[in-house]
C-alpha positions as CSV (number, residue, x, y, z in Angstrom):
1,M,22.8,-12.1,-30.5
2,T,18.7,-11.8,-30.6
3,V,16.7,-14.8,-31.3
4,E,15.9,-13.3,-34.1
5,E,19.0,-12.9,-35.4
6,T,19.6,-16.3,-34.7
7,K,16.9,-17.9,-36.4
8,R,17.6,-15.6,-39.1
9,L,21.4,-17.0,-39.5
10,L,20.3,-20.7,-39.1
11,E,17.3,-20.4,-41.7
12,E,20.0,-18.6,-44.2
13,A,22.7,-21.9,-43.4
14,V,20.2,-24.4,-43.7
15,L,23.3,-26.8,-42.6
16,I,24.2,-27.6,-39.1
17,P,26.6,-30.0,-38.7
18,V,26.1,-32.0,-35.8
19,L,30.0,-32.3,-34.1
20,R,31.2,-35.9,-32.7
21,A,34.6,-36.3,-32.1
22,S,36.5,-37.9,-29.8
23,S,38.9,-35.3,-28.4
24,I,38.9,-31.2,-28.7
25,E,42.2,-31.5,-30.8
26,M,39.9,-33.9,-33.5
27,A,36.7,-31.3,-32.9
28,H,39.0,-28.5,-33.8
29,A,40.1,-30.1,-36.9
30,I,36.6,-31.0,-38.2
31,V,35.5,-27.6,-38.0
32,E,38.0,-25.9,-40.0
33,A,37.6,-28.2,-42.2
34,M,33.9,-28.0,-42.3
35,M,34.7,-23.8,-42.2
36,A,36.9,-24.1,-45.2
37,G,33.8,-25.5,-47.1
38,G,31.5,-23.0,-46.2
39,V,29.7,-24.2,-42.8
40,T,28.9,-21.4,-40.6
41,V,26.8,-22.8,-38.2
42,V,27.9,-25.9,-35.9
43,E,26.2,-28.0,-33.3
44,V,28.6,-28.9,-30.1
45,T,27.5,-32.1,-29.0
46,M,27.9,-32.5,-24.9
47,T,29.2,-36.4,-25.8
48,V,32.9,-34.3,-27.2
49,P,35.0,-35.0,-23.9
50,N,34.9,-31.3,-22.3
51,A,32.5,-29.7,-24.6
52,I,32.1,-26.5,-22.9
53,A,35.4,-26.1,-22.9
54,L,35.5,-26.6,-26.6
55,L,32.5,-24.1,-27.1
56,R,34.0,-21.6,-25.3
57,D,37.6,-22.5,-27.3
58,L,35.3,-21.9,-30.6
59,N,33.7,-18.7,-29.4
60,Q,36.4,-17.3,-28.8
61,K,38.0,-18.0,-32.2
62,Y,35.4,-17.7,-34.5
63,R,33.3,-15.1,-32.6
64,E,32.6,-13.5,-36.0
65,G,31.9,-16.1,-38.5
66,L,30.6,-19.2,-36.7
67,L,27.2,-20.0,-35.0
68,L,27.7,-22.5,-32.3
69,G,24.9,-24.3,-30.5
70,S,25.0,-27.3,-28.1
71,G,23.7,-30.4,-28.7
72,T,22.9,-33.4,-26.8
73,V,21.5,-31.3,-23.9
74,T,18.9,-33.1,-21.3
75,D,18.9,-31.1,-18.2
76,A,18.5,-26.7,-17.6
77,E,21.6,-26.8,-16.0
78,Q,23.4,-28.6,-19.2
79,A,21.7,-25.6,-21.3
80,R,23.1,-22.6,-18.6
81,A,26.7,-24.1,-18.8
82,T,26.5,-24.1,-22.8
83,I,25.0,-21.0,-22.8
84,E,27.3,-19.3,-20.6
85,A,30.1,-20.6,-22.7
86,G,28.5,-19.4,-25.9
87,A,26.1,-21.4,-27.5
88,E,23.6,-19.0,-29.4
89,F,21.0,-22.4,-29.5
90,V,20.3,-25.5,-27.5
91,V,19.4,-28.9,-29.1
92,S,18.5,-32.0,-27.4
93,P,17.4,-35.3,-28.9
94,S,14.3,-35.5,-26.8
95,L,12.0,-33.8,-25.3
96,H,12.8,-32.0,-21.6
97,L,11.0,-29.3,-21.1
98,D,13.2,-27.7,-18.2
99,V,15.8,-27.4,-21.0
100,I,13.2,-24.9,-23.1
101,A,12.2,-22.9,-20.2
102,K,15.8,-22.7,-19.7
103,T,17.2,-21.5,-23.0
104,K,14.4,-19.2,-23.3
105,E,14.8,-17.9,-20.1
106,M,18.3,-17.1,-21.1
107,G,16.9,-15.4,-24.4
108,K,18.4,-18.2,-26.6
109,V,17.1,-20.2,-29.3
110,S,15.3,-23.7,-28.6
111,I,15.4,-27.0,-30.5
112,P,14.3,-30.0,-28.6
113,G,14.3,-33.3,-29.9
114,A,10.8,-34.8,-30.7
115,L,9.2,-37.8,-33.0
116,T,5.4,-38.2,-32.7
117,P,2.9,-36.0,-33.3
118,T,2.3,-35.6,-29.6
119,E,5.7,-35.0,-28.8
120,V,6.2,-32.2,-31.6
121,I,3.4,-30.6,-30.5
122,T,4.1,-30.3,-26.8
123,A,7.6,-29.2,-27.6
124,W,6.3,-26.2,-30.0
125,R,3.2,-25.3,-27.2
126,A,6.1,-25.4,-24.5
127,G,8.0,-22.6,-26.9
128,A,10.7,-24.3,-28.7
129,D,11.7,-22.0,-31.9
130,Y,11.9,-25.0,-34.0
131,V,11.8,-29.3,-33.2
132,K,14.4,-31.1,-34.3
133,V,12.6,-34.8,-35.7
134,F,14.7,-37.8,-34.6
135,P,15.5,-40.2,-35.7
136,C,13.7,-39.0,-38.6
137,S,14.5,-41.9,-40.9
138,A,13.6,-44.5,-38.6
139,M,10.3,-43.4,-39.2
140,G,10.4,-42.7,-43.0
141,G,12.3,-39.5,-43.5
142,P,11.3,-37.1,-45.9
143,S,7.8,-38.3,-46.0
144,Y,7.2,-38.7,-42.5
145,L,8.2,-35.1,-42.1
146,K,5.9,-34.2,-45.0
147,A,2.8,-36.0,-43.0
148,L,3.8,-34.2,-39.4
149,R,3.4,-31.3,-41.6
150,A,0.4,-31.6,-42.9
151,P,-1.7,-31.3,-39.6
152,F,0.5,-28.9,-38.4
153,P,1.8,-26.2,-41.5
154,E,3.5,-23.6,-38.8
155,L,6.1,-25.7,-37.3
156,K,9.7,-25.5,-37.9
157,L,10.7,-28.8,-38.2
158,I,14.8,-29.7,-38.8
159,P,14.9,-33.5,-39.7
160,T,18.3,-35.4,-38.1
161,G,19.3,-39.0,-38.0
162,G,19.8,-39.8,-42.1
163,V,20.2,-37.0,-43.9
164,T,22.6,-37.7,-46.5
165,F,23.0,-36.6,-50.4
166,Q,20.5,-38.6,-51.0
167,T,18.2,-37.8,-49.0
168,A,18.8,-33.7,-48.2
169,V,16.9,-32.7,-51.4
170,D,14.0,-34.7,-50.2
171,F,13.7,-33.2,-46.7
172,L,14.2,-29.6,-47.7
173,K,11.2,-30.5,-50.2
174,A,9.6,-31.8,-47.8
175,G,9.1,-29.0,-45.7
176,A,12.2,-29.0,-43.3
177,C,13.6,-25.1,-42.3
178,A,17.0,-26.8,-41.6
179,L,19.0,-30.2,-41.8
180,G,21.0,-31.7,-39.0
181,V,23.8,-33.6,-40.4
182,G,26.0,-36.0,-38.9
183,A,28.4,-38.5,-40.0
184,D,28.0,-38.1,-43.6
185,L,29.9,-34.4,-43.0
186,V,31.1,-34.8,-39.7
187,N,33.6,-37.3,-40.5
188,P,36.4,-37.8,-37.9
189,A,38.1,-40.7,-39.9
190,A,39.2,-38.0,-42.8
191,I,41.1,-36.4,-40.0
192,M,42.3,-39.4,-38.7
193,E,43.7,-40.5,-41.9
194,G,45.0,-36.8,-42.6
195,K,42.5,-36.0,-45.2
196,P,40.7,-32.7,-44.1
197,E,39.7,-31.7,-47.6
198,V,37.0,-34.9,-47.6
199,I,34.9,-32.6,-45.2
200,T,35.9,-30.0,-47.2
201,E,34.4,-30.9,-50.1
202,T,31.4,-32.6,-48.4
203,A,30.7,-29.3,-46.9
204,R,31.0,-27.5,-50.1
205,A,28.8,-30.3,-52.2
206,Y,26.1,-30.2,-49.4
207,L,26.0,-26.5,-49.8
208,E,25.5,-26.7,-53.2
209,I,22.7,-29.0,-53.2
210,V,21.0,-26.1,-50.7
211,R,21.9,-23.5,-53.4
212,M,20.2,-25.4,-56.1
213,T,16.8,-26.5,-54.3
214,R,16.5,-23.1,-53.2
215,S,17.0,-21.7,-56.9
216,G,14.8,-24.3,-58.4
């Protein structure tokens, strides 16, 4: 997949669930529940046990219907391994110039993490396709995102950390081009309780928020 195709799919989807789970089996169950609710993008974090194997499994199983990325990537070797396993975009919680360089070298979409104005513009100038603003809620949430975009209107920002039903609309109105969503959607407890439909309904509700905000 080309970088432009991946960027188009990410911006169409808006919702980027950040997958954390205690096992591959739980991760598969969460992904299935989210896809049943309309999710088309998943970021597999390196904190999931056997994350590389999970990426390969998901890539093989959902090759046509799921855009896969890797998350919590902090060095170039991790970036390479996740891309070879099927990641079309690579996300970091912090700024690692070697990860940006390796991701771009391999023809994939780079989404480094940054927080301060200096970090954000450094990431962008290093070749990032998007910048993940993390932890955005700790700095004021949507108001902080809006403040960042004032001097840098050309930047494509993805807030992560603190994105909830209550804040999603405000983040989108503040200029977010996508939303990194964690525990509010990616809910291992629902799987452990035998209630995957909770995740499915949450996914549907988030996507309805996105649709209504866009149409408004």
